[in-house]
Structure formats: structure tokens, C-alpha cells
N, CA, C, O and the ligand as a Tripos MOL2 file, in Angstrom:
@<TRIPOS>MOLECULE
protein
  213   211    54     0     0
PROTEIN
NO_CHARGES

@<TRIPOS>ATOM
      1 N          -8.3600    6.6830   -0.0610 N.3       1 MET1
      2 CA         -8.2250    6.3570   -1.4570 C.3       1 MET1
      3 C          -6.8050    5.9020   -1.7320 C.2       1 MET1
      4 O          -5.8680    6.4870   -1.1880 O.2       1 MET1
      5 N          -6.6150    4.9220   -2.5220 N.am      2 VAL2
      6 CA         -5.3590    4.4540   -2.9770 C.3       2 VAL2
      7 C          -4.8720    5.4920   -3.9850 C.2       2 VAL2
      8 O          -5.6810    5.9520   -4.7920 O.2       2 VAL2
      9 N          -3.5900    5.8900   -3.9870 N.am      3 LYS3
     10 CA         -3.0480    6.9620   -4.8600 C.3       3 LYS3
     11 C          -1.9550    6.3090   -5.6250 C.2       3 LYS3
     12 O          -1.4320    5.2940   -5.1660 O.2       3 LYS3
     13 N          -1.5590    6.8300   -6.7910 N.am      4 THR4
     14 CA         -0.4760    6.2880   -7.6050 C.3       4 THR4
     15 C           0.6230    7.2900   -7.6090 C.2       4 THR4
     16 O           0.3950    8.5000   -7.6020 O.2       4 THR4
     17 N           1.8700    6.7520   -7.6210 N.am      5 GLU5
     18 CA          3.0450    7.6050   -7.6540 C.3       5 GLU5
     19 C           4.2560    6.9690   -8.4420 C.2       5 GLU5
     20 O           4.2480    5.7660   -8.7020 O.2       5 GLU5
     21 N           5.2150    7.7260   -8.7890 N.am      6 GLN6
     22 CA          6.3450    7.2040   -9.5570 C.3       6 GLN6
     23 C           7.3590    6.7550   -8.3850 C.2       6 GLN6
     24 O           7.6050    7.5200   -7.4530 O.2       6 GLN6
     25 N           7.9290    5.4840   -8.4840 N.am      7 TYR7
     26 CA          8.8040    5.0300   -7.4790 C.3       7 TYR7
     27 C           9.9210    4.2270   -8.2370 C.2       7 TYR7
     28 O           9.6420    3.2290   -8.9020 O.2       7 TYR7
     29 N          11.0440    4.6530   -8.1210 N.am      8 GLN8
     30 CA         12.1790    3.9150   -8.8530 C.3       8 GLN8
     31 C          11.7460    3.6180  -10.3540 C.2       8 GLN8
     32 O          11.8370    2.5040  -10.8710 O.2       8 GLN8
     33 N          11.3060    4.6610  -10.9320 N.am      9 GLY9
     34 CA         11.1130    4.4500  -12.4940 C.3       9 GLY9
     35 C           9.9010    3.6660  -12.6630 C.2       9 GLY9
     36 O           9.7540    3.3330  -13.8390 O.2       9 GLY9
     37 N           8.9900    3.2630  -11.8890 N.am     10 ARG10
     38 CA          7.7220    2.5480  -12.0380 C.3      10 ARG10
     39 C           6.5850    3.1100  -11.3670 C.2      10 ARG10
     40 O           6.7620    3.8390  -10.3910 O.2      10 ARG10
     41 N           5.3600    2.8260  -11.8190 N.am     11 ARG11
     42 CA          4.2420    3.3670  -11.0050 C.3      11 ARG11
     43 C           3.8540    2.2570   -9.9620 C.2      11 ARG11
     44 O           3.8120    1.0430  -10.1610 O.2      11 ARG11
     45 N           3.6140    2.8620   -8.9460 N.am     12 ILE12
     46 CA          3.1360    2.0630   -7.7310 C.3      12 ILE12
     47 C           1.8770    2.5730   -7.0960 C.2      12 ILE12
     48 O           1.5930    3.7650   -7.2150 O.2      12 ILE12
     49 N           1.1410    1.7930   -6.4620 N.am     13 PHE13
     50 CA         -0.1100    2.2580   -5.7830 C.3      13 PHE13
     51 C           0.0840    2.3040   -4.2990 C.2      13 PHE13
     52 O           0.5140    1.3420   -3.6630 O.2      13 PHE13
     53 N          -0.2450    3.4470   -3.7730 N.am     14 VAL14
     54 CA          0.1800    3.7350   -2.3570 C.3      14 VAL14
     55 C          -1.1110    3.7690   -1.3970 C.2      14 VAL14
     56 O          -2.1190    4.4180   -1.6770 O.2      14 VAL14
     57 N          -0.9640    2.9930   -0.2320 N.am     15 CYS15
     58 CA         -2.1220    3.1080    0.8720 C.3      15 CYS15
     59 C          -1.8570    4.3440    1.4680 C.2      15 CYS15
     60 O          -0.7380    4.6970    1.8390 O.2      15 CYS15
     61 N          -3.0360    5.1030    1.5760 N.am     16 GLU16
     62 CA         -2.9560    6.5740    2.1340 C.3      16 GLU16
     63 C          -2.7570    6.4890    3.6580 C.2      16 GLU16
     64 O          -2.2450    7.4110    4.2920 O.2      16 GLU16
     65 N          -3.1820    5.3490    4.2160 N.am     17 SER17
     66 CA         -3.0670    5.2420    5.7450 C.3      17 SER17
     67 C          -1.6210    5.0510    6.1000 C.2      17 SER17
     68 O          -1.1000    5.7520    6.9670 O.2      17 SER17
     69 N          -0.9520    4.1140    5.4490 N.am     18 CYS18
     70 CA          0.4530    3.7000    6.0180 C.3      18 CYS18
     71 C           1.5020    4.1640    4.9700 C.2      18 CYS18
     72 O           2.7040    4.1060    5.2320 O.2      18 CYS18
     73 N           1.0920    4.5720    3.9210 N.am     19 GLN19
     74 CA          2.1250    5.0410    2.7930 C.3      19 GLN19
     75 C           2.9820    3.9910    2.3030 C.2      19 GLN19
     76 O           4.0830    4.2940    1.8430 O.2      19 GLN19
     77 N           2.6170    2.8330    2.3480 N.am     20 PHE20
     78 CA          3.3140    1.6060    1.8660 C.3      20 PHE20
     79 C           2.8290    1.5610    0.3410 C.2      20 PHE20
     80 O           1.6640    1.7690    0.0020 O.2      20 PHE20
     81 N           3.8780    1.2610   -0.5330 N.am     21 GLY21
     82 CA          3.4620    1.3160   -2.0420 C.3      21 GLY21
     83 C           3.6710   -0.0780   -2.6060 C.2      21 GLY21
     84 O           4.6330   -0.7860   -2.3090 O.2      21 GLY21
     85 N           2.6850   -0.4230   -3.4530 N.am     22 TYR22
     86 CA          2.5230   -1.6420   -4.2170 C.3      22 TYR22
     87 C           2.5120   -1.6260   -5.4700 C.2      22 TYR22
     88 O           2.1020   -0.6330   -6.0710 O.2      22 TYR22
     89 N           3.0250   -2.8830   -6.2010 N.am     23 ALA23
     90 CA          3.0280   -2.8740   -7.5910 C.3      23 ALA23
     91 C           1.5830   -2.9370   -8.2510 C.2      23 ALA23
     92 O           1.3090   -2.4680   -9.3560 O.2      23 ALA23
     93 N           0.6390   -3.6360   -7.3390 N.am     24 GLU24
     94 CA         -0.7390   -3.8460   -7.8500 C.3      24 GLU24
     95 C          -1.7030   -3.0790   -7.0390 C.2      24 GLU24
     96 O          -1.5380   -2.9840   -5.8230 O.2      24 GLU24
     97 N          -2.7140   -2.5190   -7.6500 N.am     25 ARG25
     98 CA         -3.7050   -1.6670   -7.1230 C.3      25 ARG25
     99 C          -4.5100   -2.5380   -6.0660 C.2      25 ARG25
    100 O          -4.8070   -2.0320   -4.9840 O.2      25 ARG25
    101 N          -4.8320   -3.7270   -6.3460 N.am     26 ILE26
    102 CA         -5.6600   -4.5610   -5.4470 C.3      26 ILE26
    103 C          -4.8150   -4.8010   -4.0650 C.2      26 ILE26
    104 O          -5.3890   -4.9160   -2.9820 O.2      26 ILE26
    105 N          -3.5480   -4.8580   -4.1950 N.am     27 LEU27
    106 CA         -2.6880   -4.8930   -2.7820 C.3      27 LEU27
    107 C          -2.9390   -3.6420   -2.0000 C.2      27 LEU27
    108 O          -3.3040   -3.6470   -0.8240 O.2      27 LEU27
    109 N          -2.7200   -2.5580   -2.7270 N.am     28 ALA28
    110 CA         -2.9220   -1.2790   -1.9830 C.3      28 ALA28
    111 C          -4.2900   -1.0920   -1.4100 C.2      28 ALA28
    112 O          -4.4390   -0.6560   -0.2690 O.2      28 ALA28
    113 N          -5.3420   -1.4300   -2.2260 N.am     29 GLU29
    114 CA         -6.5530   -1.4310   -1.6350 C.3      29 GLU29
    115 C          -6.8880   -2.2550   -0.5880 C.2      29 GLU29
    116 O          -7.6870   -1.8160    0.2400 O.2      29 GLU29
    117 N          -6.3520   -3.5770   -0.4310 N.am     30 LYS30
    118 CA         -6.5010   -4.4160    0.7010 C.3      30 LYS30
    119 C          -5.7930   -3.8260    1.9360 C.2      30 LYS30
    120 O          -6.3280   -3.8960    3.0430 O.2      30 LYS30
    121 N          -4.5680   -3.2340    1.7470 N.am     31 CYS31
    122 CA         -3.7890   -2.6400    2.7560 C.3      31 CYS31
    123 C          -4.6680   -1.4510    3.3520 C.2      31 CYS31
    124 O          -4.8240   -1.3110    4.5650 O.2      31 CYS31
    125 N          -5.1770   -0.6840    2.4850 N.am     32 GLU32
    126 CA         -6.0100    0.5090    2.9710 C.3      32 GLU32
    127 C          -7.0650    0.1020    3.8180 C.2      32 GLU32
    128 O          -7.3180    0.6160    4.9070 O.2      32 GLU32
    129 N          -7.7490   -0.9470    3.2270 N.am     33 HIS33
    130 CA         -9.0410   -1.5350    3.9350 C.3      33 HIS33
    131 C          -8.5580   -2.0530    5.2720 C.2      33 HIS33
    132 O          -9.2720   -1.7720    6.2350 O.2      33 HIS33
    133 N          -7.5510   -2.7050    5.4740 N.am     34 TYR34
    134 CA         -7.0940   -3.3900    6.6550 C.3      34 TYR34
    135 C          -6.5660   -2.3140    7.5790 C.2      34 TYR34
    136 O          -6.7910   -2.4070    8.7850 O.2      34 TYR34
    137 N          -5.8230   -1.2190    7.0470 N.am     35 CYS35
    138 CA         -5.2910   -0.2250    7.8530 C.3      35 CYS35
    139 C          -6.3820    0.6010    8.5400 C.2      35 CYS35
    140 O          -6.2890    1.0020    9.7000 O.2      35 CYS35
    141 N          -7.5190    0.8430    7.6570 N.am     36 GLY36
    142 CA         -8.5790    1.7410    8.1480 C.3      36 GLY36
    143 C          -9.5510    0.8650    9.2010 C.2      36 GLY36
    144 O         -10.2510    1.4570   10.0230 O.2      36 GLY36
    145 N          -9.5320   -0.3870    9.1160 N.am     37 ALA37
    146 CA        -10.3380   -1.1330    9.9580 C.3      37 ALA37
    147 C          -9.6250   -1.5550   11.3500 C.2      37 ALA37
    148 O         -10.2670   -1.7660   12.3800 O.2      37 ALA37
    149 N          -8.2120   -1.6510   11.2500 N.am     38 ASN38
    150 CA         -7.5540   -2.1660   12.2610 C.3      38 ASN38
    151 C          -6.5030   -1.2120   12.8940 C.2      38 ASN38
    152 O          -5.9200   -1.4950   13.9410 O.2      38 ASN38
    153 N          -6.2880   -0.0220   12.1690 N.am     39 ARG39
    154 CA         -5.4710    0.9690   12.6440 C.3      39 ARG39
    155 C          -4.0160    0.3910   12.8470 C.2      39 ARG39
    156 O          -3.2170    0.8920   13.6380 O.2      39 ARG39
    157 N          -3.7740   -0.6010   12.1370 N.am     40 SER40
    158 CA         -2.3130   -1.2490   12.0770 C.3      40 SER40
    159 C          -2.2950   -2.0500   10.7470 C.2      40 SER40
    160 O          -3.3280   -2.3920   10.1710 O.2      40 SER40
    161 N          -1.0270   -2.3270   10.2980 N.am     41 CYS41
    162 CA         -0.9830   -2.9950    9.0900 C.3      41 CYS41
    163 C          -0.9890   -4.5240    9.2680 C.2      41 CYS41
    164 O          -0.7170   -5.0050   10.3690 O.2      41 CYS41
    165 N          -1.2880   -5.2900    8.2240 N.am     42 SER42
    166 CA         -1.3380   -6.7240    8.1550 C.3      42 SER42
    167 C          -0.0020   -7.0740    7.5410 C.2      42 SER42
    168 O           0.3450   -6.5930    6.4620 O.2      42 SER42
    169 N           0.6860   -7.8480    8.1790 N.am     43 LEU43
    170 CA          2.0810   -8.4490    7.6840 C.3      43 LEU43
    171 C           1.9300   -9.1900    6.4260 C.2      43 LEU43
    172 O           2.7610   -9.1210    5.5200 O.2      43 LEU43
    173 N           0.7630   -9.9640    6.3740 N.am     44 GLU44
    174 CA          0.4960  -10.6560    5.1310 C.3      44 GLU44
    175 C           0.4970   -9.8520    3.9820 C.2      44 GLU44
    176 O           1.0000  -10.3140    2.9580 O.2      44 GLU44
    177 N          -0.0990   -8.4550    3.9840 N.am     45 ILE45
    178 CA         -0.1810   -7.5830    3.0100 C.3      45 ILE45
    179 C           1.0690   -6.7160    2.7270 C.2      45 ILE45
    180 O           1.4830   -6.4760    1.5930 O.2      45 ILE45
    181 N           1.6500   -6.2540    3.9220 N.am     46 THR46
    182 CA          2.8520   -5.5040    3.7290 C.3      46 THR46
    183 C           4.1520   -6.1700    3.3230 C.2      46 THR46
    184 O           5.1290   -5.5320    2.9310 O.2      46 THR46
    185 N           4.1120   -7.4010    3.4330 N.am     47 LYS47
    186 CA          5.2840   -8.2200    2.9140 C.3      47 LYS47
    187 C           5.3950   -7.9800    1.3350 C.2      47 LYS47
    188 O           6.4400   -8.2100    0.7270 O.2      47 LYS47
    189 N           4.3010   -7.5270    0.7540 N.am     48 HIS48
    190 CA          4.4140   -7.3730   -0.8150 C.3      48 HIS48
    191 C           4.7080   -5.9880   -1.0550 C.2      48 HIS48
    192 O           4.7480   -5.6860   -2.2480 O.2      48 HIS48
    193 N           4.9470   -4.9690   -0.1380 N.am     49 ALA49
    194 CA          5.0550   -3.6000   -0.3710 C.3      49 ALA49
    195 C           6.5370   -3.5490   -1.1260 C.2      49 ALA49
    196 O           7.4880   -4.2750   -0.8370 O.2      49 ALA49
    197 N           6.5160   -2.5560   -2.1280 N.am     50 LEU50
    198 CA          7.8420   -2.2170   -2.7210 C.3      50 LEU50
    199 C           8.3820   -0.9130   -1.9570 C.2      50 LEU50
    200 O           9.5730   -0.6140   -2.0350 O.2      50 LEU50
    201 N           7.5810   -0.2400   -1.3050 N.am     51 LYS51
    202 CA          7.9390    1.0060   -0.7260 C.3      51 LYS51
    203 C           7.4750    1.1030    0.6100 C.2      51 LYS51
    204 O           6.2620    1.0050    0.8010 O.2      51 LYS51
    205 N           8.2830    1.2900    1.6130 N.am     52 ARG52
    206 CA          7.8180    1.0920    3.0360 C.3      52 ARG52
    207 C           7.7750    2.4650    3.7660 C.2      52 ARG52
    208 O           8.8360    3.0680    3.9300 O.2      52 ARG52
    209 N           6.7420    2.9260    4.1600 N.am     53 GLY53
    210 CA          6.6590    4.1290    5.0210 C.3      53 GLY53
    211 C           6.9630    5.3140    4.1690 C.2      53 GLY53
    212 O           6.9580    6.4430    4.6580 O.2      53 GLY53
    213 ZN         -1.7870    0.4000    4.6780 Zn       54 ZN54
@<TRIPOS>BOND
     1     1     2 1
     2     2     3 1
     3     3     4 2
     4     3     5 am
     5     5     6 1
     6     6     7 1
     7     7     8 2
     8     7     9 am
     9     9    10 1
    10    10    11 1
    11    11    12 2
    12    11    13 am
    13    13    14 1
    14    14    15 1
    15    15    16 2
    16    15    17 am
    17    17    18 1
    18    18    19 1
    19    19    20 2
    20    19    21 am
    21    21    22 1
    22    22    23 1
    23    23    24 2
    24    23    25 am
    25    25    26 1
    26    26    27 1
    27    27    28 2
    28    27    29 am
    29    29    30 1
    30    30    31 1
    31    31    32 2
    32    31    33 am
    33    33    34 1
    34    34    35 1
    35    35    36 2
    36    35    37 am
    37    37    38 1
    38    38    39 1
    39    39    40 2
    40    39    41 am
    41    41    42 1
    42    42    43 1
    43    43    44 2
    44    43    45 am
    45    45    46 1
    46    46    47 1
    47    47    48 2
    48    47    49 am
    49    49    50 1
    50    50    51 1
    51    51    52 2
    52    51    53 am
    53    53    54 1
    54    54    55 1
    55    55    56 2
    56    55    57 am
    57    57    58 1
    58    58    59 1
    59    59    60 2
    60    59    61 am
    61    61    62 1
    62    62    63 1
    63    63    64 2
    64    63    65 am
    65    65    66 1
    66    66    67 1
    67    67    68 2
    68    67    69 am
    69    69    70 1
    70    70    71 1
    71    71    72 2
    72    71    73 am
    73    73    74 1
    74    74    75 1
    75    75    76 2
    76    75    77 am
    77    77    78 1
    78    78    79 1
    79    79    80 2
    80    79    81 am
    81    81    82 1
    82    82    83 1
    83    83    84 2
    84    83    85 am
    85    85    86 1
    86    86    87 1
    87    87    88 2
    88    87    89 am
    89    89    90 1
    90    90    91 1
    91    91    92 2
    92    91    93 am
    93    93    94 1
    94    94    95 1
    95    95    96 2
    96    95    97 am
    97    97    98 1
    98    98    99 1
    99    99   100 2
   100    99   101 am
   101   101   102 1
   102   102   103 1
   103   103   104 2
   104   103   105 am
   105   105   106 1
   106   106   107 1
   107   107   108 2
   108   107   109 am
   109   109   110 1
   110   110   111 1
   111   111   112 2
   112   111   113 am
   113   113   114 1
   114   114   115 1
   115   115   116 2
   116   115   117 am
   117   117   118 1
   118   118   119 1
   119   119   120 2
   120   119   121 am
   121   121   122 1
   122   122   123 1
   123   123   124 2
   124   123   125 am
   125   125   126 1
   126   126   127 1
   127   127   128 2
   128   127   129 am
   129   129   130 1
   130   130   131 1
   131   131   132 2
   132   131   133 am
   133   133   134 1
   134   134   135 1
   135   135   136 2
   136   135   137 am
   137   137   138 1
   138   138   139 1
   139   139   140 2
   140   139   141 am
   141   141   142 1
   142   142   143 1
   143   143   144 2
   144   143   145 am
   145   145   146 1
   146   146   147 1
   147   147   148 2
   148   147   149 am
   149   149   150 1
   150   150   151 1
   151   151   152 2
   152   151   153 am
   153   153   154 1
   154   154   155 1
   155   155   156 2
   156   155   157 am
   157   157   158 1
   158   158   159 1
   159   159   160 2
   160   159   161 am
   161   161   162 1
   162   162   163 1
   163   163   164 2
   164   163   165 am
   165   165   166 1
   166   166   167 1
   167   167   168 2
   168   167   169 am
   169   169   170 1
   170   170   171 1
   171   171   172 2
   172   171   173 am
   173   173   174 1
   174   174   175 1
   175   175   176 2
   176   175   177 am
   177   177   178 1
   178   178   179 1
   179   179   180 2
   180   179   181 am
   181   181   182 1
   182   182   183 1
   183   183   184 2
   184   183   185 am
   185   185   186 1
   186   186   187 1
   187   187   188 2
   188   187   189 am
   189   189   190 1
   190   190   191 1
   191   191   192 2
   192   191   193 am
   193   193   194 1
   194   194   195 1
   195   195   196 2
   196   195   197 am
   197   197   198 1
   198   198   199 1
   199   199   200 2
   200   199   201 am
   201   201   202 1
   202   202   203 1
   203   203   204 2
   204   203   205 am
   205   205   206 1
   206   206   207 1
   207   207   208 2
   208   207   209 am
   209   209   210 1
   210   210   211 1
   211   211   212 2
@<TRIPOS>SUBSTRUCTURE
     1 MET1         2 RESIDUE 1 A MET
     2 VAL2         6 RESIDUE 1 A VAL
     3 LYS3        10 RESIDUE 1 A LYS
     4 THR4        14 RESIDUE 1 A THR
     5 GLU5        18 RESIDUE 1 A GLU
     6 GLN6        22 RESIDUE 1 A GLN
     7 TYR7        26 RESIDUE 1 A TYR
     8 GLN8        30 RESIDUE 1 A GLN
     9 GLY9        34 RESIDUE 1 A GLY
    10 ARG10       38 RESIDUE 1 A ARG
    11 ARG11       42 RESIDUE 1 A ARG
    12 ILE12       46 RESIDUE 1 A ILE
    13 PHE13       50 RESIDUE 1 A PHE
    14 VAL14       54 RESIDUE 1 A VAL
    15 CYS15       58 RESIDUE 1 A CYS
    16 GLU16       62 RESIDUE 1 A GLU
    17 SER17       66 RESIDUE 1 A SER
    18 CYS18       70 RESIDUE 1 A CYS
    19 GLN19       74 RESIDUE 1 A GLN
    20 PHE20       78 RESIDUE 1 A PHE
    21 GLY21       82 RESIDUE 1 A GLY
    22 TYR22       86 RESIDUE 1 A TYR
    23 ALA23       90 RESIDUE 1 A ALA
    24 GLU24       94 RESIDUE 1 A GLU
    25 ARG25       98 RESIDUE 1 A ARG
    26 ILE26      102 RESIDUE 1 A ILE
    27 LEU27      106 RESIDUE 1 A LEU
    28 ALA28      110 RESIDUE 1 A ALA
    29 GLU29      114 RESIDUE 1 A GLU
    30 LYS30      118 RESIDUE 1 A LYS
    31 CYS31      122 RESIDUE 1 A CYS
    32 GLU32      126 RESIDUE 1 A GLU
    33 HIS33      130 RESIDUE 1 A HIS
    34 TYR34      134 RESIDUE 1 A TYR
    35 CYS35      138 RESIDUE 1 A CYS
    36 GLY36      142 RESIDUE 1 A GLY
    37 ALA37      146 RESIDUE 1 A ALA
    38 ASN38      150 RESIDUE 1 A ASN
    39 ARG39      154 RESIDUE 1 A ARG
    40 SER40      158 RESIDUE 1 A SER
    41 CYS41      162 RESIDUE 1 A CYS
    42 SER42      166 RESIDUE 1 A SER
    43 LEU43      170 RESIDUE 1 A LEU
    44 GLU44      174 RESIDUE 1 A GLU
    45 ILE45      178 RESIDUE 1 A ILE
    46 THR46      182 RESIDUE 1 A THR
    47 LYS47      186 RESIDUE 1 A LYS
    48 HIS48      190 RESIDUE 1 A HIS
    49 ALA49      194 RESIDUE 1 A ALA
    50 LEU50      198 RESIDUE 1 A LEU
    51 LYS51      202 RESIDUE 1 A LYS
    52 ARG52      206 RESIDUE 1 A ARG
    53 GLY53      210 RESIDUE 1 A GLY
    54 ZN54       213 GROUP 0 **** ****
């Protein structure tokens, strides 16, 4: 499940598989889906991450 947390004063959406955080829930959901299916991250998705690892 994508979770939300505060990061640098804003709310972000975090992929529970890789802990990368995104400004938009849809990106975190895509990331989590990809991470779950491939056991690695998609550069196309993680380039949008605000918080890494
Ligand atoms: Zn991920």
C-alpha cells in the first residue's frame, strides 16, 4: 500500500517497496506496482521521486 508522510513541509506518497516518495499518489502507485512485479525500480518512474530511499 502506498503511504503518506510529511517531507520537507509537504505531504508525499511513498512506495512501500522502495521507500521512494512522490508528490502524486498515482506515481507512487505506479512505482509500487512496478516494484512488486519486477523487484526493481523503473527509472521512468523514479525520476519523478522527491525522496529517494
Ligand atoms: Zn517503488
